[in-house]
C-alpha positions as CSV (number, residue, x, y, z in Angstrom):
1,M,101.3,105.2,75.5
2,A,100.8,105.2,79.7
3,T,101.5,107.7,82.2
4,I,101.3,107.0,85.8
5,R,101.5,108.9,89.5
6,L,102.2,107.4,93.0
7,T,100.7,109.0,96.5
8,C,101.9,107.3,99.2
9,Y,100.6,108.6,102.7
10,G,103.2,110.0,105.7
11,R,102.3,111.5,109.2
12,E,105.6,113.0,109.2
13,G,108.1,114.3,106.8
14,S,108.9,112.7,103.4
15,P,106.9,108.9,102.8
16,K,109.1,106.3,103.1
17,P,108.9,102.8,101.4
18,E,109.5,100.6,104.1
19,R,106.5,101.7,106.7
20,N,104.8,104.2,104.4
21,P,101.8,102.9,101.7
22,T,101.0,104.0,98.0
23,I,98.2,104.7,98.8
24,L,97.0,105.8,94.7
25,I,98.6,104.8,91.8
26,S,96.9,106.4,88.8
27,V,97.5,105.7,85.5
28,A,96.3,107.1,81.9
29,T,96.8,106.2,78.5
30,N,97.6,107.6,75.3
31,Q,94.2,105.0,73.9
32,G,91.6,107.8,76.6
33,G,92.2,105.2,79.2
34,E,92.1,106.6,82.7
35,K,92.5,103.6,86.1
36,C,93.1,104.7,89.6
37,F,93.9,101.9,92.0
38,V,93.7,102.9,95.7
39,V,94.5,100.9,99.0
40,D,91.8,99.5,100.5
41,E,91.0,100.7,104.7
42,N,93.2,98.3,106.1
43,K,96.5,100.1,104.2
44,D,98.2,96.9,103.0
45,D,99.7,98.6,99.2
46,R,100.2,94.6,98.2
47,Q,96.9,94.7,96.4
48,I,97.5,97.9,94.0
49,L,101.1,97.6,93.4
50,Q,100.0,94.0,92.3
51,A,96.7,95.5,89.8
52,F,98.9,97.9,88.6
53,V,102.0,95.6,87.2
54,D,98.9,92.8,86.1
55,Y,97.0,96.3,84.7
56,I,100.6,97.6,82.8
57,K,101.7,94.0,81.7
58,R,97.8,93.4,79.8
59,F,98.3,97.3,77.9
60,N,101.4,96.4,77.7
61,P,103.0,99.9,76.7
62,D,105.7,101.1,74.8
63,V,106.8,104.1,77.4
64,L,105.7,104.7,80.6
65,V,105.7,108.6,81.9
66,G,105.2,111.0,84.4
67,Y,106.1,113.3,86.0
68,G,108.8,112.9,88.3
69,V,108.7,108.9,88.1
70,N,112.0,108.1,87.2
71,E,114.0,109.8,90.6
72,L,111.0,109.4,93.4
73,D,108.1,107.2,91.6
74,W,110.5,103.8,90.8
75,P,112.7,104.1,94.0
76,Y,109.8,104.8,95.7
77,L,108.4,100.7,94.8
């Protein structure tokens, strides 16, 4: 099992996926693993999204959980 949390950057109001990058994805696993994927200074979130996907593929959790993930995070991605 793994739990995830996204943090997105928006200067005005709620962030929008088409204009506001994901700046941080944090993951904690039931085996004690913790990982943070942080966007670099050019604010291109494609690198952290790919690193997150690669990590999840390697860890291969049976369940992904998180507060508000189904309502907020997955739709944002």
